[in-house]
N, C-alpha and C positions, 0 to 999 in steps of 0.2 A: 518740327521745332523739339518739343519733348523728346519722340522717338532717339534723336540726337545727339542730347543732354544724359538719357541712357547711356547709350551705349560709351558716351566718353567716362561715366561716373562706372560703368563696370568695367571699363579696361583699365581705368584708377585703380580699383578695387584689385584687379589681377598682377596687371606690378607691382601694387602695396603687399600681395602675398604670394607673390615672387621676390621681391627683396628682404622678406620676413625669412623665407627657406635659405636662401642666399645667408643670411647671415645667420643662422643656426647652424649650417651647416660651418659656415666659417668656424664660428664660436665652437662645437661638437669638435672638431677635426683640433682647434688647439688646445681642448679641455684635456687637462693630463689624463692619464687612463690607465690601470695596474692590468699589464700584461703578465706579471707571473712574480716571482718569485725566488733566488738565489738562496738555497740553505747549506748554511755551514755548520760544519760538527765539528765540538768544542775545538771555540778557537778564542777560548778564554787567554793565552800564551803571547795571540798574534800582537802585539802592542805593536811591533814596525812594522804591521803586513798589512797591506792597502790592495787595493783590486778595480778594476777597470774594464768595460766593456768595447769592446773593438768591431767595428765591422767593414770586414774585408773589401767589401763591394763599393763602399763609399772613402771606404781608410780615413773614419772617422773616430774617436773616440767618446765615450761616454764621462759624466765626471767621476770621478774621483768615489771610490765605494771606500770609507773608511770602516773598522773596528767600530769606533762610539757610533756608528750611525744603525749599527744590527738592532734587530727586535729580538728580545729572547724568546723562544716558540715554547719552549719546553726544558728540562733541564739535558744541557749541553749543547740544546741544539737553535740559534738563528737564524734571523734571517736578513734579508734585503728586498723591497718591491723592484719590479725594474717597470716604468714604465712607458707610456709610445715615444715619451719623450728623450727617453734614454737611448734607444735603439729600434729602427722600423722597421729592419731584415731582419726578421729574428734565426733564421734558416741557414744566416751566414755569418754569426757572432763568435767570436772569442773572447775567455775568459784570460786576464794577463793578469799574474801576481807580481808584486814587488817586494819583497824581503829584507831583510839584514841577519835572521836568524835563522834563516832556512837552516841553514849548513850546522848550526848548534842543537836543531831540536829535532831528534831522530822522530818524533812523536808520528803518527801518518794522521794525518784528515782528511775529511771528504767534504768534499763542494757539488752538491746538487742542485742543479738549472732544470727548473721546470716553468714551461712557459706553453700554455696551450695545446696540450698534448703531448710537444717537443723533451725528449730528457734527454741529459745527459748527465750522471756521476762521473765526478773526477776524483781518485787517491793521489795528497798529493805528499811528495813524501823527500825532503832535503833540498838543498841547491840544484839545479842543472840548469846551464848557461851562463851567458855573459854578464858579470855584476851581479848574480844572483838574480836576475831577470828571468822570468820563467811564464812563456806562455804555452798553456795547458794544450793544446794541441799538439806540440814538439815533446811532450813527455810520453806518450802512447808507448814508445821502445822501452823507455824506462822503467814506467809502473806502471804496468797494466790499467791503465784506463779504460774505461769501457765505454762503448758511445751506445746507451741506449735503443736511441730510434723512436720511430711515432709509436704511440702507446695507442691502442684502441680502446673503443668506448663505445657503450651501448647505453639507449634510452628502454631496452625492455626490461621487464620482472621477470629473471632466471628462477623457478621453483626448485628445479632438482639439478645436479649437476653430477655428472657421471666421469669419474676423471681416471682418463687407464694414461701407463704409463710404460712402455717398453724398455726396460732398460738395454742401453746400452745399443740401442736399433735404431741403427740409420739406414738411411734411405737405397742406399744398398742390401742391409739385412730383408726390406721388405720387399725388394726385389729378386733378391734370394728366393723368400720365400715363396714368390711369384711361379716362380722357372720350378722350385719343387713341389708345387702343388699342381701344378701343370692349367692354371686356371686366374682369374682377379678373386683375390684376396679379398673376407669381407672389409679390414680396414680399407684398397682400395675402390670401391666402390662408392663412399665419400666424395661426394663434389668437392665439399668447401674446405680449401687446406693454402697455410703458410709454410715458411722456413722460420727457425727459433734457431738465434744465438745464444751458447753455452756459456760462454767463459765465468770463472768464477773470479775471486779476487787473486787467485793462484795463476790466473790464465786459463790452463786447461783443467776443464772441473773434474773433481771426482762426486762419487754419485752424494754424500753428504750435503758438501756444497750444493750442489744442484736439485736434492729433494728441497733445501732454505728458498734458495730463490722462489722453487715452484710451490712452493706452499706460503710462501710472507713477501716476497716481492723485492727481497733482498738480497743483495750479496756477498757473501762470507768467503772465507778463507777453507780450504779442503779438508776435509774430517770433523769439522764444524756444523752443528744438527741444532733448527732454529735457536741460533743467536747470529749479532751481526760479528764484522771483522773484529770488532773492539769486543766485543762477550756478551753484550747486551740481550737478553733475551726478546724476542721479534716476536708478537703477532701470528699467529699460521690462521690459512685459510675454515679449519675443522675447529681452533677456536673459535676466532669471527661464529661461523656458522652455528655455534652450539649457543654462542650468546644471543643470537638472533630467533633461537629455539628451534632449530631445524636440528634431524637426527642423524649422528655420522659412523662412518663406517669404514673400514679399511680391511682389504683383501689383497694378498702374495703368494708367491710360491717360496719367498727366499723364507728365511728366520723374520719372526715378527720383528724382535730385533735390532734388524739390516738397515741397514744408511736409508733408504729410501722410504719405509713405513716409519721409520722413527723421526727422521726429517719431518712426518708431517702431523705426529704427536707428542714430542717431546722435543727435551732442551737439555743439550749436554754438549760438553766441549769438542768430546772427541767420541768418534763413530764407533772403536772398538769396545768401550767400554758396556760392553753386552749386557755383563748382569744387572749394572745402574741404568742402564737403558729397558729392561726390561722388567723393573722392580719400578718405574716411571709407569711402564706403560699400566702397569696393574695397578694403579692408584689414577689412573684417567678416566675424565667423559665419555669416553667415544664408546657409542653404544656396541659395536659389535666389531673385534678384530681377528681375522683367519689366517691363516699363513701355516707357516712351518717354526722349530723352536723347542722342542717340547722342553729337551734337555735342560732352558736356559727358564721355563714358568712353571718347571714343576717344583722350585724350589721357592717359590712367594704363591702359592696355594691360599695361604693366610690371607695373605694381602688382597690377593681377590673374593675371598670372601667378606673379606671385610669391606672392601669396596664392591659389593652386591654384583660382584662380574661369578656369572654360570661358566667352569672352565669347562671345556670335551675334547674330546680327543679321534674323534669322528664326527664326519660332516651331521651320518643318520642320527646322532644323538641328539642335531639343530631341533627336529621334530618335537623333540620330547621340552623342548623350555618355552614357556609363555613366552608371546610376543613382548611383551615390554621390559625382557628383561636383559641385563647387559650380557654381553655373552665373548667371550674370549677362547678362539677353537687353536690348536697345535695341531696338527693333521700328519708331523712327522719330527725326529729326535732334531735333524736339523732342515735341511731345504726338499722342500715334495718332491722335487723333482730328483732326489737322489733316489727317491723308495721305490719297491721293486713292485708294487700296487699302489701309483701315484692318484691322487684326490684331481681331477680333471678343474682349473680355474673356472671353465665354465660353468659347471656342477656349483662351483662357491659363488660365482655372481648370480646364478637363475636366484640359490637359498636365500641371500643376501636383500638383495634388493626388495621384495614385497616386505618384509620385517620390518624396514628402515621409512616405508611408502605412510607417511601420516598427513594431516593438512596444513604445518607450516614445512615441507620439503625435506631433501635430504641432500649431504654431500655425499657419497660416494668415491674412493680413489684406492684404483685397484694397479696389480703391478704382474706383471711378468717379467719378474726377474732376474730367470738366467736364462736368458738369452745374454747378457751382463759375462756371467759365468763363465758362457763355453765358448764366449768371443777372444774374453782371457784366454782361454785355453788354447785356443781357433781350434776347437771341433765343432768342425760345419756341421755333420750329421745330427747332434745334439743339440746345438745354434739353433736348428731349425723344425726340432722337434718342440722345442721352448717355442719359438717363433708361431709356427702353427695353434699352439695348444694357447697364447695366448689370442691368436684371430679365430678362434675359437668363441673366444668370450664377450671376444668385439660383437660378432654375432647376436648374441644373448643382449647387450647395452641397445645396439642401432633397433632390436624386433623391439624393445620395450617403449624406448621413445617414439618409435613409430604410432605406439598408441597412447603415451604422455606429450604432447606438441609443448607445454610448459619445461621441459627437459633440456638441458645443457648436455652433451656428452663428447668430451674432447680426448684426442689420443697422439700425445705425441711419446717424446727420448725426454732423458735428460742430459744424454750426450751422445757419441758416437763409438765404440769400443771396437779396436780391431786393425783401423783400417785397412774394412774389406774394400778390396776391387776386384770389379766386375769387367773389366773391360776385354772384349772378344768373348764372353762368358753368355753361348743361345741357348744350353739346354741346361736340364736339370743332370745330366751326367759331368759334368762341368764345373758343380760343383765340389771344387777341394780343398781344403784344409789349406791348402799354400796362398788362398786366395787372400788369409788374413795376411796383412803388411805392416802392422805399426806393434809386432813381437809384444800381444799381450796388454798395447796401451790404448789408454783413452783417446781421442785426437778430436781437437777443435770445428772438426765439421759441423755445418748446420745442421739438423734434424728435419722433420715432418712435423707439421701440426695438423691434425683430420681436427673438422667442428663438425657437427649434426645436431638439426636439433635449432630448438631456441636461442638466437643470436652469432648463429653459425656464423654468416656472413659477413658479422660487424668481426667477429673477433679475426675473419682470414680476410681483411678486407687490403690490409698492408703485403706487400711481397714477402718482408720479413720483419717478424716481430724477437724482441727479446724474453729471457724466457722470468725476466720480474712482472713483464707486463701482463703474464695469467690470472697473478693471484690479481693481482687491480684490477683490469677485466673483469673477476669472477664476484670481487669483493662490490662493484657498483654494482652489475646486474641484481646480486641478492641483496641492494641494500633500495633496489628501484622501486 
């Protein structure tokens, strides 16, 4: 009898536990949960603007979001929290705006929606559509809206970063390099890879806007360096790393004040302000910068002295400078590739890495600059020379990562140049200038990203990422 009573008691307890679990699941499923935020840039004049989310699967809309409900995050930036009650299927939402002032106000606004790693940025300008009711998805052909896509993340701590950029290096440039060399490139031996979208707010990017995106995570207008599309300075990965105590370096084959190295080191409204860019670089915190551009930097010799830079004009001079000294090296009057006796990129990289090593870590940006220059010119032979020079430097970086597993090596491009078409090309002899098809222009073709070492698999886990995502990934890895 007692045994039977115990069984009944145990059964009652089990039923009670199940009821509690069920009640809890119902409660938490109904409990409002913040899934993400929509960020509004400069909405101060949006008195008559409201928005709502539309779920294309269920054909339902959320409650309206009015300007008065926005929360100020910092100057000009406001946000609105999106909860699970507003929209359940985050992969299928549209932001819809209504405005009766859109046609009156030509200012460009930005709306950024960020939900659990899914990020879209929209640039809003003027009124389009019947009754000025604008569905963002329909603005793509009008205002160069950019779908950022999935943002890779990592839980690993990254100590060192070697960030290599082949300027103008599309996928076909790499394949042409393989044909030219007659064997697999060092770059191609890296297994983890993905594709990168390169668009700027001007659609087809230039090197300045691309460098800003790659270094700071911000889309901007072509020709702009280190600023967002509204002209505000944005923090780059070098500045972030320096603040965390990492050492920083830049190595390139073009002039140091060219678009890509400038985009990683200074802030300027236009890439062709070469003198001002050089002046800013001589006042920088960056520990070592090597490249060309002697003609520009010679006028700022006093600046370099005042900011504790040692200025050298030959790589051999680097051995004479103490390890803790800041260095600017200009190894050509203009681009290194135009010198009769050039300094190989691999030699510069090999010399710089030991100077950057320290217990806090380092970040080094390396650019194979003139892959782009000779793609603009449609000069296949010179482009391939630059690509192989870049690939030789990649070998040095790979060998370093092999003995320093806390290091992440990234090799990518800022954009594709020349519209290189290799259809039907199977041999070195077929690599002709006529294979460049865009008359020297950049194209919007996605470029490859290779990653090796620490967190490489995390960075390349999606088939395609945006160039702005690389900065966000690095910032996360360096801060873990």
